[in-house]
FIZA-286598 format. One record per residue: x, y, z of N, C-alpha, C in turn; residue number from 1. Coordinates in steps of 0.02 Angstrom, whole numbers, plus 32768, in hexadecimal, padded with zeros to 4 digits. Layout:
% FIZA-286598
X | Y | Z | X | Y | Z | X | Y | Z | NUM
...
This chain:
% FIZA-286598
802C | 7FC1 | 7FFB | 7FFC | 8000 | 7FFA | 8026 | 8040 | 8008 | 1
805F | 8042 | 8028 | 8087 | 8077 | 802B | 80AC | 807F | 7FE4 | 2
80C5 | 8051 | 7FC9 | 80E7 | 8050 | 7F83 | 80BA | 8070 | 7F5F | 3
8081 | 8061 | 7F57 | 8049 | 8072 | 7F2B | 8039 | 80BB | 7F2E | 4
802F | 80D0 | 7F71 | 8029 | 8117 | 7F7A | 806C | 8148 | 7F65 | 5
809F | 8131 | 7F73 | 80D8 | 814D | 7F58 | 80E3 | 8154 | 7F10 | 6
80D2 | 8122 | 7EF3 | 80D2 | 811E | 7EAE | 80A4 | 8150 | 7E90 | 7
806F | 814C | 7EA5 | 802E | 8183 | 7E95 | 8045 | 81C7 | 7E99 | 8
8060 | 81D4 | 7ED6 | 8078 | 8222 | 7EE5 | 80B0 | 8229 | 7EBA | 9
80DE | 81FD | 7EAA | 8115 | 8214 | 7E7B | 8101 | 821A | 7E2F | 10
80D4 | 81F7 | 7E1D | 80B9 | 81FC | 7DD8 | 8096 | 823C | 7DD0 | 11
806D | 8253 | 7E03 | 8043 | 8291 | 7E00 | 807B | 82CA | 7DFC | 12
80A5 | 82C5 | 7E34 | 80D7 | 82FF | 7E31 | 8107 | 8303 | 7DF1 | 13
8116 | 82C6 | 7DD8 | 813E | 82CA | 7D93 | 8114 | 82EB | 7D60 | 14
80D4 | 82D7 | 7D59 | 80A7 | 82F7 | 7D25 | 80A8 | 8344 | 7D2F | 15
809B | 8359 | 7D72 | 809E | 839C | 7D76 | 80DC | 83BC | 7D6B | 16
8112 | 839E | 7D74 | 8159 | 83B5 | 7D62 | 8161 | 83BF | 7D1D | 17
814B | 8393 | 7CF4 | 814A | 838D | 7CAD | 811F | 83C9 | 7C97 | 18
80E2 | 83CD | 7CAA | 80B8 | 8403 | 7C9F | 80CD | 8444 | 7CA6 | 19
80FD | 8457 | 7CDF | 8124 | 848D | 7CF0 | 8151 | 849C | 7CB8 | 20
8179 | 8469 | 7CAC | 81B6 | 8470 | 7C79 | 81A5 | 846D | 7C2A | 21
8165 | 846B | 7C27 | 8146 | 8475 | 7BE1 | 8153 | 84B2 | 7BBE | 22
8136 | 84BA | 7B82 | 8136 | 84FB | 7B67 | 8116 | 852F | 7B8B | 23
8128 | 856F | 7B79 | 810C | 85A5 | 7BA3 | 80C7 | 85B4 | 7B90 | 24
80B4 | 85A6 | 7B55 | 8073 | 85AF | 7B44 | 8039 | 8578 | 7B59 | 25
8058 | 8541 | 7B75 | 8029 | 850B | 7B8F | 7FFA | 852F | 7BCA | 26
801F | 8550 | 7BF8 | 7FF1 | 856D | 7C22 | 8016 | 85B3 | 7C30 | 27
7FF5 | 85D6 | 7C5B | 800B | 861C | 7C75 | 803F | 8615 | 7CAD | 28
8079 | 863D | 7CB6 | 80AC | 8637 | 7CE5 | 8092 | 8633 | 7D32 | 29
8058 | 8650 | 7D3C | 8037 | 864E | 7D7A | 8020 | 8601 | 7D83 | 30
7FF6 | 85E9 | 7D56 | 7FE3 | 85A1 | 7D5C | 801B | 8572 | 7D63 | 31
804E | 8578 | 7D44 | 8087 | 8550 | 7D39 | 80AB | 8552 | 7D88 | 32
80AB | 8589 | 7DA2 | 80CA | 8590 | 7DE6 | 809F | 856C | 7E14 | 33
805C | 8581 | 7E11 | 802F | 8562 | 7E4A | 8036 | 8512 | 7E3D | 34
8039 | 84FC | 7E00 | 803A | 84B1 | 7DFB | 8084 | 848E | 7E17 | 35
80B5 | 84B9 | 7E09 | 80F1 | 849F | 7E23 | 80F6 | 849F | 7E6C | 36
80DB | 84CC | 7E8A | 80D4 | 84D5 | 7EDA | 80AC | 849C | 7EF4 | 37
8073 | 8490 | 7ED2 | 804E | 8458 | 7EE4 | 806D | 8417 | 7EE3 | 38
808C | 8412 | 7EB0 | 80B0 | 83CD | 7EA5 | 80ED | 83CA | 7EDA | 39
8117 | 83F5 | 7EE6 | 8141 | 83F5 | 7F1D | 812A | 83E7 | 7F57 | 40
80F0 | 8406 | 7F6A | 80CA | 8404 | 7FA3 | 80B2 | 83B7 | 7FB1 | 41
809A | 839D | 7F81 | 8085 | 8357 | 7F83 | 80C0 | 8322 | 7F8A | 42
80FA | 8340 | 7F6E | 8136 | 830C | 7F85 | 8152 | 831D | 7FBD | 43
815A | 835B | 7FDA | 8169 | 835A | 801F | 8139 | 833B | 8054 | 44
80F8 | 833F | 8046 | 80CC | 831F | 8079 | 80DE | 82CB | 8073 | 45
80E3 | 82B8 | 8036 | 80F3 | 826F | 802C | 8131 | 8259 | 8052 | 46
8168 | 8284 | 8047 | 81A8 | 8276 | 806B | 81A9 | 8281 | 80BB | 47
817A | 82A6 | 80D1 | 8170 | 82A5 | 8114 | 8145 | 8268 | 812E | 48
8117 | 825A | 8105 | 80EE | 821E | 8118 | 811F | 81DA | 8120 | 49
8151 | 81D6 | 80FA | 8178 | 819B | 80ED | 81B0 | 81A3 | 812B | 50
81B3 | 81D9 | 8159 | 81DE | 81DD | 818C | 8222 | 81FA | 8177 | 51
8220 | 822D | 8139 | 825E | 824E | 8121 | 827B | 8273 | 8157 | 52
824A | 8293 | 8190 | 8273 | 82BA | 81BB | 82A0 | 8294 | 81E7 | 53
8293 | 8255 | 81E9 | 82C4 | 822B | 820C | 82FD | 8206 | 81E2 | 54
82DE | 81EC | 81B1 | 830C | 81C9 | 8185 | 8338 | 81FA | 8155 | 55
8327 | 8229 | 8141 | 8351 | 8258 | 8119 | 8339 | 82A2 | 8135 | 56
834E | 82B4 | 8174 | 8332 | 82F1 | 818C | 834E | 8332 | 8165 | 57
838B | 832F | 814C | 83AB | 8368 | 8126 | 8382 | 8377 | 80DE | 58
8374 | 8345 | 80B9 | 8354 | 8342 | 8072 | 830A | 835A | 8080 | 59
82E9 | 8339 | 80BE | 82AA | 8350 | 80CC | 829E | 83A1 | 80D9 | 60
82D4 | 83B2 | 8107 | 82CC | 83F8 | 8118 | 82E3 | 842B | 80DD | 61
8312 | 8417 | 80B3 | 8318 | 8442 | 8077 | 82DE | 8448 | 8051 | 62
82B7 | 8407 | 803E | 827F | 8408 | 801A | 8247 | 8438 | 8032 | 63
823F | 8436 | 8074 | 8213 | 8462 | 809F | 8223 | 84AD | 8087 | 64
8268 | 84B6 | 80A1 | 827D | 8503 | 808F | 826E | 851A | 804F | 65
8283 | 84F2 | 8017 | 827A | 8503 | 7FD2 | 8230 | 850E | 7FC6 | 66
820A | 84E2 | 7FDA | 81C1 | 84E8 | 7FCE | 81AA | 8531 | 7FF1 | 67
81C6 | 853D | 8027 | 81AA | 8576 | 804F | 81C4 | 85B0 | 8020 | 68
8206 | 85B4 | 8000 | 8215 | 85E9 | 7FD7 | 81ED | 85F6 | 7F9D | 69
81DE | 85BA | 7F80 | 81B6 | 85BD | 7F40 | 8172 | 85DA | 7F54 | 70
8151 | 85CB | 7F8B | 8111 | 85F4 | 7F93 | 811A | 863A | 7FA2 | 71
814D | 8647 | 7FC7 | 8157 | 868A | 7FD2 | 8166 | 86B7 | 7F8E | 72
818D | 8695 | 7F63 | 8193 | 86B7 | 7F20 | 8151 | 86BF | 7EF9 | 73
8130 | 868E | 7EFF | 80EF | 868B | 7EDA | 80C2 | 86C3 | 7F00 | 74
80C0 | 86CB | 7F39 | 809A | 8706 | 7F54 | 80B5 | 8744 | 7F47 | 75
80F2 | 874B | 7F41 | 810C | 8788 | 7F2C | 8104 | 879C | 7ED8 | 76
80EB | 876A | 7EBA | 80E1 | 8769 | 7E6F | 8120 | 8758 | 7E4A | 77
815D | 873C | 7E63 | 818F | 871F | 7E46 | 8181 | 86DF | 7E2D | 78
8164 | 86DE | 7DF4 | 814C | 869A | 7DD4 | 8181 | 866A | 7DC8 | 79
81B3 | 8682 | 7DA4 | 81EB | 8653 | 7D8E | 8217 | 863F | 7DCC | 80
822E | 8668 | 7DFD | 824E | 864D | 7E2E | 822F | 861B | 7E5F | 81
81E4 | 8628 | 7E60 | 81B9 | 85FC | 7E83 | 81BD | 85B8 | 7E66 | 82
81B5 | 85BA | 7E1B | 81B8 | 8573 | 7DF6 | 81FF | 8553 | 7E09 | 83
8230 | 8576 | 7E06 | 8272 | 8557 | 7E12 | 8277 | 853E | 7E50 | 84
826A | 8566 | 7E82 | 8265 | 854D | 7EC7 | 8239 | 8504 | 7EE0 | 85
8202 | 850D | 7EBA | 81D4 | 84D2 | 7EBF | 81F3 | 8497 | 7EA0 | 86
8212 | 84A2 | 7E60 | 8230 | 8461 | 7E48 | 826D | 844B | 7E76 | 87
828D | 847A | 7E8C | 82C3 | 8464 | 7EBC | 82A6 | 843E | 7EF7 | 88
8270 | 845D | 7F12 | 8251 | 843C | 7F4D | 8239 | 83F7 | 7F3E | 89
8226 | 83EF | 7EFC | 820B | 83A7 | 7EE6 | 8242 | 8377 | 7EDE | 90
8284 | 838E | 7EC9 | 82BE | 8366 | 7EC6 | 82D1 | 8350 | 7F02 | 91
82D8 | 8381 | 7F37 | 82EF | 8372 | 7F78 | 82B9 | 8340 | 7F98 | 92
827A | 8345 | 7F8E | 8252 | 831D | 7FAD | 8250 | 82D7 | 7F8F | 93
8264 | 82CD | 7F4A | 8267 | 828C | 7F2B | 82AC | 826F | 7F54 | 94
82DF | 8293 | 7F5B | 8319 | 827D | 7F77 | 8307 | 825F | 7FBE | 95
82DC | 8284 | 7FE1 | 82CE | 8272 | 8022 | 82A8 | 822A | 8024 | 96
826D | 822C | 7FF5 | 8241 | 81F4 | 7FEA | 8269 | 81BF | 7FDF | 97
82A0 | 81C0 | 7FB1 | 82C4 | 8188 | 7FA0 | 82F2 | 816E | 7FD8 | 98
8308 | 819D | 7FFD | 8335 | 8181 | 803A | 8307 | 815D | 8067 | 99
82D2 | 817F | 807E | 82A3 | 8160 | 80AD | 8285 | 811E | 8097 | 100
8278 | 8117 | 8055 | 8261 | 80D4 | 8035 | 8299 | 80A4 | 803D | 101
82D4 | 80BA | 802A | 8310 | 808C | 8032 | 8317 | 8066 | 807D | 102
8315 | 809D | 80A2 | 831A | 808A | 80F0 | 82E0 | 8057 | 80FC | 103
82A6 | 806D | 80E9 | 826D | 8040 | 80FF | 8274 | 7FFD | 80DE | 104
8286 | 7FF7 | 80A2 | 8290 | 7FB7 | 8081 | 82CB | 7F8F | 80A5 | 105
82FE | 7FB8 | 80B6 | 8334 | 7F8C | 80DF | 8318 | 7F77 | 8127 | 106
82EA | 7FAA | 814B | 82D8 | 7F89 | 8187 | 82A0 | 7F54 | 8173 | 107
827D | 7F52 | 814A | 824A | 7F18 | 8133 | 826F | 7EDB | 8130 | 108
82AD | 7EE8 | 8100 | 82D6 | 7EA2 | 80F4 | 82F9 | 7E8E | 8136 | 109
830F | 7EBA | 815A | 8328 | 7EA6 | 819A | 82FB | 7E8B | 81CE | 110
82BB | 7EA3 | 81D2 | 8293 | 7E82 | 81F6 | 827E | 7E3D | 81DC | 111
8276 | 7E3C | 8196 | 8268 | 7DFE | 817D | 82A2 | 7DC3 | 8192 | 112
82E1 | 7DDA | 817F | 831A | 7DB1 | 819C | 8310 | 7D9D | 81E2 | 113
8308 | 7DCB | 820A | 8302 | 7DC3 | 8252 | 82D1 | 7D90 | 825E | 114
8296 | 7D9A | 823F | 825E | 7D6C | 824D | 8270 | 7D29 | 822F | 115
8290 | 7D20 | 81F4 | 82A0 | 7CDC | 81D9 | 82CC | 7CBC | 8210 | 116
8300 | 7CE1 | 8229 | 8334 | 7CCC | 8250 | 8313 | 7CB3 | 8294 | 117
82E3 | 7CDD | 82AD | 82C3 | 7CC8 | 82E9 | 8297 | 7C89 | 82E6 | 118
8276 | 7C82 | 82A0 | 8250 | 7C49 | 8298 | 827B | 7C14 | 828F | 119
82AD | 7C14 | 826D | 82E3 | 7BD7 | 8264 | 82FB | 7BC9 | 82AA | 120
8315 | 7BFA | 82D9 | 8323 | 7BE5 | 831E | 82F3 | 7BC9 | 8340 | 121
82B5 | 7BD6 | 8339 | 827C | 7BBC | 8360 | 8274 | 7B77 | 8349 | 122
8279 | 7B67 | 8303 | 8278 | 7B29 | 82E3 | 82AE | 7AFC | 82FD | 123
82EC | 7B16 | 8302 | 831F | 7AE8 | 831B | 8311 | 7ADA | 8369 | 124
82FB | 7B10 | 838F | 82ED | 7AFC | 83D2 | 82C6 | 7AC5 | 83D8 | 125
8280 | 7AC5 | 83B1 | 8257 | 7A92 | 83B2 | 8270 | 7A57 | 83A4 | 126
829E | 7A54 | 836C | 82B2 | 7A0F | 8355 | 82DE | 79F5 | 8390 | 127
830E | 7A22 | 83A8 | 8333 | 7A0B | 83E7 | 830B | 79ED | 8420 | 128
82D4 | 7A1E | 8433 | 82A0 | 79FD | 8466 | 8288 | 79BB | 8454 | 129
8275 | 79B0 | 8418 | 8257 | 7973 | 83FE | 828B | 793A | 8404 | 130
82CF | 7946 | 83F3 | 8308 | 791A | 83F7 | 8319 | 7908 | 843E | 131
8310 | 7936 | 846A | 8319 | 7929 | 84B6 | 82E0 | 78FE | 84CA | 132
829F | 7913 | 84B9 | 826A | 78F0 | 84D3 | 8271 | 78A7 | 84BB | 133
8280 | 789D | 847A | 828A | 7850 | 8464 | 82BF | 7830 | 848C | 134
82F8 | 7851 | 8496 | 832E | 7837 | 84BF | 8316 | 7826 | 8505 | 135
82F4 | 784F | 8522 | 82D8 | 7849 | 8567 | 82A6 | 7809 | 856A | 136
8280 | 780B | 8533 | 825A | 77C7 | 852E | 827B | 778C | 852A | 137
82AD | 778C | 8500 | 82E1 | 7749 | 84F5 | 82F7 | 773C | 8534 | 138
8317 | 776B | 855C | 8333 | 7763 | 859A | 8300 | 774A | 85D6 | 139
82BF | 7762 | 85C9 | 8290 | 7745 | 85FA | 827E | 7705 | 85EF | 140
8279 | 76F0 | 85A9 | 826E | 76AF | 8592 | 8299 | 7679 | 85A8 | 141
82E4 | 7695 | 85A4 | 831F | 7669 | 85B4 | 8314 | 7660 | 8605 | 142
830C | 7693 | 8626 | 8303 | 768B | 8672 | 82CB | 7659 | 8686 | 143
8293 | 765D | 8662 | 825E | 7637 | 8675 | 8265 | 75EC | 865D | 144
828F | 75D5 | 8627 | 82A8 | 7596 | 8619 | 82D3 | 757F | 864B | 145
8307 | 75A7 | 865D | 8334 | 7596 | 8692 | 830D | 758C | 86DD | 146
82D9 | 75AE | 86E3 | 82B5 | 75A6 | 8726 | 8290 | 7560 | 8720 | 147
827A | 7555 | 86DF | 8257 | 7513 | 86D1 | 827E | 74D6 | 86DD | 148
82C2 | 74E1 | 86BC | 82ED | 74AB | 86C9 | 8303 | 74A1 | 870B | 149
830C | 74D2 | 8733 | 8327 | 74D0 | 877D | 82EB | 74AB | 87A0 | 150
82AD | 74BA | 8796 | 8272 | 7499 | 87B5 | 8278 | 744F | 8799 | 151
827D | 7441 | 875A | 8282 | 73FD | 8752 | 82B5 | 73D9 | 8778 | 152
82F3 | 73FE | 8779 | 8331 | 73D7 | 879C | 8322 | 73D3 | 87E8 | 153
82FC | 7400 | 8806 | 82EB | 7406 | 8847 | 82B5 | 73CA | 8854 | 154
828C | 73C1 | 882A | 8251 | 738A | 8838 | 827E | 734B | 8834 | 155
82AE | 7343 | 87FF | 82CB | 72FE | 87FD | 82F5 | 72F1 | 882C | 156
831A | 732D | 884D | 8339 | 731F | 8887 | 8315 | 7303 | 88C6 | 157
82DA | 732E | 88D0 | 82AC | 7314 | 8904 | 828F | 72C9 | 88F9 | 158
8288 | 72B9 | 88B7 | 826F | 7272 | 88AF | 82A4 | 7241 | 88BF | 159
82E5 | 7255 | 88B0 | 8319 | 7227 | 88C4 | 8323 | 7223 | 8913 | 160
8323 | 7260 | 8937 | 831F | 7263 | 897C | 82EA | 7235 | 899B | 161
82B4 | 7243 | 897F | 8277 | 720F | 899E | 8283 | 71CA | 8990 | 162
82A9 | 71B2 | 8956 | 82AA | 7171 | 8944 | 82E5 | 7154 | 8979 | 163
8319 | 7183 | 898A | 8347 | 7175 | 89B1 | 832F | 716A | 89FE | 164
82FC | 7190 | 8A12 | 82E7 | 718C | 8A4F | 82BC | 7150 | 8A55 | 165
8291 | 713E | 8A22 | 8273 | 7101 | 8A2D | 829D | 70C1 | 8A27 | 166
82D6 | 70C8 | 89FE | 8301 | 708D | 89F4 | 8322 | 7084 | 8A45 | 167
8331 | 70B7 | 8A63 | 8358 | 70BC | 8AAB | 831E | 709E | 8ADE | 168
82DD | 70BE | 8ACE | 82AA | 709B | 8AF5 | 82A2 | 7058 | 8AF5 | 169
829E | 703C | 8AB2 | 8290 | 6FEE | 8AA7 | 82D0 | 6FD1 | 8AC1 | 170
830C | 6FEA | 8AB5 | 8353 | 6FC3 | 8AD2 | 834B | 6FBC | 8B1D | 171
832E | 6FF7 | 8B3E | 832B | 6FF5 | 8B91 | 82F7 | 6FC1 | 8BA0 | 172
82BC | 6FBC | 8B7C | 8288 | 6F8D | 8B85 | 82A3 | 6F43 | 8B83 | 173
82C7 | 6F3C | 8B46 | 82E0 | 6EF7 | 8B3E | 8311 | 6EDE | 8B7A | 174
8347 | 6F17 | 8B89 | 836B | 6F0C | 8BC2 | 8349 | 6EFD | 8BFF | 175
8319 | 6F1E | 8C12 | 82F2 | 6F15 | 8C4E | 82CE | 6ECB | 8C4D | 176
82BC | 6EBC | 8C11 | 828D | 6E77 | 8C0F | 82C9 | 6E47 | 8C17 | 177
8305 | 6E4F | 8BF4 | 833B | 6E19 | 8BF8 | 8348 | 6E18 | 8C48 | 178
834F | 6E51 | 8C68 | 835E | 6E43 | 8CB3 | 8330 | 6E20 | 8CDD | 179
82EE | 6E31 | 8CCA | 82B7 | 6E17 | 8CEC | 82B2 | 6DC8 | 8CDF | 180
82C3 | 6DB2 | 8C9B | 82C0 | 6D74 | 8C87 | 82FD | 6D4A | 8CB5 | 181
8331 | 6D69 | 8CB5 | 836E | 6D4D | 8CD5 | 835E | 6D4B | 8D1B | 182
8341 | 6D75 | 8D3E | 832C | 6D70 | 8D83 | 82FB | 6D37 | 8D91 | 183
82CD | 6D37 | 8D65 | 829F | 6D00 | 8D6A | 82B7 | 6CB9 | 8D65 | 184
82EA | 6CB5 | 8D37 | 8309 | 6C74 | 8D23 | 832E | 6C60 | 8D63 | 185
8353 | 6C91 | 8D7D | 837C | 6C84 | 8DB3 | 8354 | 6C77 | 8DF1 | 186
8319 | 6C92 | 8DFB | 82F4 | 6C87 | 8E36 | 82CC | 6C39 | 8E2F | 187
82C3 | 6C21 | 8DEC | 82A0 | 6BE1 | 8DE1 | 82D4 | 6BAC | 8DE8 | 188
8317 | 6BB1 | 8DDB | 8348 | 6B81 | 8DE2 | 8360 | 6B72 | 8E2E | 189
835E | 6B35 | 8E42 | 8377 | 6B21 | 8E86 | 83C7 | 6B2C | 8E81 | 190
83E5 | 6B3E | 8EBA | 842E | 6B45 | 8ECC | 8449 | 6AFD | 8EC3 | 191
848C | 6AF7 | 8EA0 | 84AC | 6AAE | 8E9C | 84BD | 6A9B | 8EED | 192
84B8 | 6A56 | 8EE8 | 84CD | 6A35 | 8F2B | 8515 | 6A47 | 8F3D | 193
8527 | 6A4F | 8F80 | 8567 | 6A63 | 8F96 | 8599 | 6A29 | 8F84 | 194
85D9 | 6A33 | 8F75 | 8608 | 6A05 | 8F66 | 8630 | 69E7 | 8FAC | 195
8628 | 69AB | 8FBB | 8646 | 6997 | 9004 | 8688 | 696B | 8FEE | 196
86BB | 6976 | 9010 | 86F9 | 6961 | 900A | 8707 | 6942 | 9049 | 197
8718 | 68FE | 9056 | 8725 | 68D8 | 908F | 8774 | 68C1 | 9085 | 198
8797 | 68C9 | 90C1 | 87D8 | 68B0 | 90BF | 87DF | 6883 | 90F9 | 199
87EB | 6843 | 90E9 | 87FD | 680F | 9120 | 8842 | 67F8 | 9124 | 200
8855 | 67FE | 9169 | 889B | 67EF | 9175 | 88A1 | 67B3 | 91A8 | 201
88BD | 677E | 918F | 88C5 | 673B | 91B5 | 8909 | 6731 | 91D3 | 202
890C | 671F | 9214 | 8947 | 6713 | 9232 | 894B | 66CF | 9250 | 203
897C | 66A6 | 924B | 8985 | 6665 | 9260 | 89A9 | 6662 | 92A6 | 204
8998 | 663B | 92CB | 89BD | 6638 | 930B | 89C9 | 65ED | 931E | 205
89F8 | 65E1 | 9350 | 8A04 | 659A | 9367 | 8A39 | 6580 | 9344 | 206
8A5D | 659D | 931B | 8A99 | 657C | 92F4 | 8AD4 | 65A3 | 9302 | 207
8B0C | 658A | 92EF | 8B51 | 65A3 | 92F6 | 8B54 | 65E6 | 92D3 | 208
8B4D | 65DA | 9296 | 8B4C | 660F | 9264 | 8B0B | 662A | 9257 | 209
8B0A | 666C | 9257 | 8AC8 | 668B | 9249 | 8ABE | 668C | 9204 | 210
8A83 | 6673 | 91F0 | 8A76 | 666E | 91A6 | 8A63 | 66BB | 9190 | 211
8A78 | 66CC | 9152 | 8A6A | 6706 | 9132 | 8A26 | 671D | 9136 | 212
8A17 | 6763 | 913C | 89D0 | 6779 | 913C | 89B6 | 6775 | 90F4 | 213
8981 | 6764 | 90FA | 8957 | 6761 | 90B0 | 8921 | 6798 | 90BB | 214
8926 | 67CE | 9086 | 88F0 | 67FE | 9085 | 88C0 | 67EE | 904D | 215
8888 | 67EC | 905D | 8854 | 67DC | 9024 | 8820 | 6820 | 902A | 216
8824 | 683C | 8FE7 | 87F7 | 6875 | 8FDE | 87BD | 6864 | 8FA9 | 217
8787 | 686E | 8FBE | 8748 | 6867 | 8F8B | 8715 | 6899 | 8F93 | 218
86F6 | 68A2 | 8F67 | 86C0 | 68D3 | 8F62 | 867B | 68AB | 8F5A | 219
864F | 68BA | 8F8F | 860E | 6896 | 8F8D | 85DD | 68CB | 8F9A | 220
85A4 | 68B8 | 8F96 | 8568 | 68E0 | 8FA8 | 854F | 68D0 | 8FF4 | 221
8570 | 689C | 9018 | 8553 | 688D | 9056 | 8598 | 687A | 9080 | 222
858F | 688F | 90BF | 85BF | 687F | 90F1 | 85B9 | 683F | 9116 | 223
85EB | 6813 | 911C | 85EF | 67D8 | 9146 | 862F | 67C4 | 915F | 224
8633 | 67A1 | 9196 | 8674 | 6790 | 91B7 | 868E | 674D | 9191 | 225
86D1 | 6748 | 9190 | 86EE | 670E | 9176 | 86FB | 66DA | 91AC | 226
86EC | 6692 | 9196 | 86F0 | 6665 | 91CD | 8735 | 6661 | 91EE | 227
8743 | 6654 | 9223 | 877F | 664E | 924B | 8790 | 6608 | 9263 | 228
87C8 | 65F4 | 926C | 87DB | 65BD | 9295 | 87FA | 65CA | 92D7 | 229
880D | 6591 | 92FC | 8822 | 6598 | 9342 | 8869 | 65B7 | 9338 | 230
8886 | 65A4 | 9305 | 88D7 | 65C0 | 930A | 88E1 | 65FE | 92D1 | 231
88AD | 6619 | 92BC | 88AE | 665C | 9290 | 8894 | 6693 | 92B4 | 232
88AC | 66CB | 929F | 8899 | 6709 | 92BF | 8885 | 672D | 927E | 233
8840 | 673C | 9279 | 8824 | 6762 | 9242 | 8812 | 67AC | 924C | 234
8827 | 67D8 | 9227 | 8810 | 6827 | 922E | 87F8 | 6834 | 91ED | 235
87B8 | 685C | 91F5 | 8787 | 6868 | 91C1 | 8786 | 68B7 | 91C3 | 236
8794 | 68D3 | 918B | 8789 | 691E | 917C | 8763 | 6929 | 9143 | 237
872A | 694C | 915A | 86F8 | 6960 | 911F | 86FE | 69A6 | 910C | 238
86FF | 69B8 | 90CE | 86FC | 6A02 | 90B8 | 86BD | 6A0C | 908B | 239
8699 | 6A35 | 909B | 8664 | 6A47 | 906F | 8667 | 6A88 | 9044 | 240
865E | 6A7F | 9009 | 8673 | 6ABE | 8FDE | 8628 | 6ACE | 8FB9 | 241
860B | 6B02 | 8FC0 | 85CD | 6B0F | 8F9F | 85D8 | 6B24 | 8F59 | 242
85AB | 6B19 | 8F34 | 85AA | 6B27 | 8EE3 | 8588 | 6B64 | 8ED3 | 243
């Protein structure tokens, strides 16, 4: 919209300038001066609307001053000087308009580049955030898998511990049963008979030479005295050994 307005103003002022510069018989000097001043004033207004006072302050001020001189000359009846000053004011306004428009174009391009850079940076940040989120999800999944594996290993260890406890309990029960059976068997079996060892010593008397002693050892389950004669001395020793 701004470019269209600027183009229209420049086209109108250019047409007025050409009309002013045309042959002298095309219009009276007064009319040409009035038209030149009007064209210059339109250009000055256009330049000021574009911010020429800030973007091109010197050219804008010179254009405003030349327009004022043209109006003053016209008011004093100096038509030709008024026309020249009006034309100079138009030229200065054109310069101010060009500078202002160039600055605005640069500002628009810079703003566009800044916006593009901002959008690209935001897009990169979004991509980085998405990558981080995906990495976090992968890490969380890996942690869940590790936790599940740890739970499985813990369950297997608990099962092995329970089996070991059951085996220990079964072994203890078997040992207790074996001890009970041994105790019952020992209680039901009578003790063995004691072993009796009898030693019999016989001595002969009434002879010149003493007969050698004869020791007889035997093991029996009963104890009895050996028969003796009138000439023999018998000594019996019994030793009982329990089994």
